[in-house]
VOVEXDO-864254 format. One record per residue (C-alpha): residue number from 0; x, y, z. Coordinates in steps of 0.02 Angstrom, whole numbers, padded with zeros to 5 digits. Layout:
N
  seq      xx      yy      zz
  NUM       X       Y       Z
...
END
This chain:
102
  seq      xx      yy      zz
    0   02071   00032  -00811
    1   01929   00047  -00690
    2   01831  -00118  -00654
    3   01665  -00017  -00698
    4   01728   00051  -00848
    5   01609  -00039  -00970
    6   01458  -00065  -00846
    7   01373   00089  -00923
    8   01358   00004  -01090
    9   01326  -00172  -01031
   10   01169  -00248  -01116
   11   01045  -00332  -01010
   12   00933  -00415  -01142
   13   00793  -00500  -01036
   14   00772  -00370  -00913
   15   00768  -00236  -01059
   16   00643  -00325  -01149
   17   00536  -00336  -00993
   18   00549  -00142  -00961
   19   00496  -00128  -01153
   20   00343  -00235  -01138
   21   00282  -00145  -00975
   22   00352   00033  -00929
   23   00393   00088  -01108
   24   00234   00015  -01185
   25   00126   00111  -01060
   26   00225   00269  -01077
   27   00175   00421  -01196
   28   00339   00522  -01175
   29   00439   00533  -01335
   30   00611   00500  -01268
   31   00616   00359  -01145
   32   00791   00297  -01159
   33   00820   00354  -00976
   34   00689   00218  -00913
   35   00827   00097  -00941
   36   00925   00154  -00787
   37   00991   00044  -00659
   38   00855   00078  -00530
   39   00706   00037  -00639
   40   00800  -00120  -00700
   41   00813  -00177  -00519
   42   00635  -00142  -00488
   43   00572  -00238  -00647
   44   00683  -00379  -00599
   45   00633  -00387  -00421
   46   00433  -00368  -00461
   47   00449  -00504  -00583
   48   00524  -00624  -00443
   49   00395  -00577  -00315
   50   00253  -00695  -00267
   51   00072  -00640  -00250
   52   00100  -00575  -00082
   53   00265  -00475  -00057
   54   00361  -00312  -00019
   55   00496  -00226  -00112
   56   00601  -00089  -00026
   57   00723   00019  -00127
   58   00832   00156  -00079
   59   00832   00253  -00246
   60   00834   00433  -00345
   61   00678   00531  -00370
   62   00691   00545  -00559
   63   00532   00426  -00570
   64   00421   00538  -00466
   65   00372   00671  -00588
   66   00483   00653  -00743
   67   00397   00646  -00914
   68   00497   00503  -00970
   69   00438   00392  -00809
   70   00250   00404  -00845
   71   00228   00219  -00912
   72   00327   00160  -00758
   73   00224   00261  -00631
   74   00065   00190  -00720
   75   00128   00002  -00719
   76   00197   00019  -00537
   77   00024   00087  -00480
   78  -00060  -00061  -00564
   79   00052  -00193  -00513
   80   00060  -00145  -00323
   81  -00091  -00121  -00201
   82   00011   00006  -00089
   83   00155   00115  -00126
   84   00246   00210   00014
   85   00386   00345  -00034
   86   00483   00434   00104
   87   00608   00575   00058
   88   00763   00570   00167
   89   00892   00704   00119
   90   00855   00688  -00076
   91   00860   00490  -00081
   92   00691   00413  -00086
   93   00653   00249   00003
   94   00512   00161  -00090
   95   00410   00026  -00010
   96   00303  -00070  -00143
   97   00174  -00193  -00068
   98   00114  -00334  -00200
   99  -00068  -00371  -00235
  100  -00147  -00509  -00162
  101  -00249  -00602  -00296
END
């Protein structure tokens, strides 16, 4: 049996709760289950751990750019960060998020 066999169904209660309180709450799409993918989980987890001055950088897929289900994600990220830079390198995105100074 493959080591990762059950990872697709693994439960991340705390981080999924935060996604529901932020990205899902702000979204208008009917089917938002895709927002619980590992990329958004990593971004939510890291964002919650940043201090007031910080930078996140991720290599990710591009689904959050224009997919309807990610409307809440885009809205929350735009509010939580003062600067967002996205570079597209051969269909993989490198996203730099610069946290707001308060």
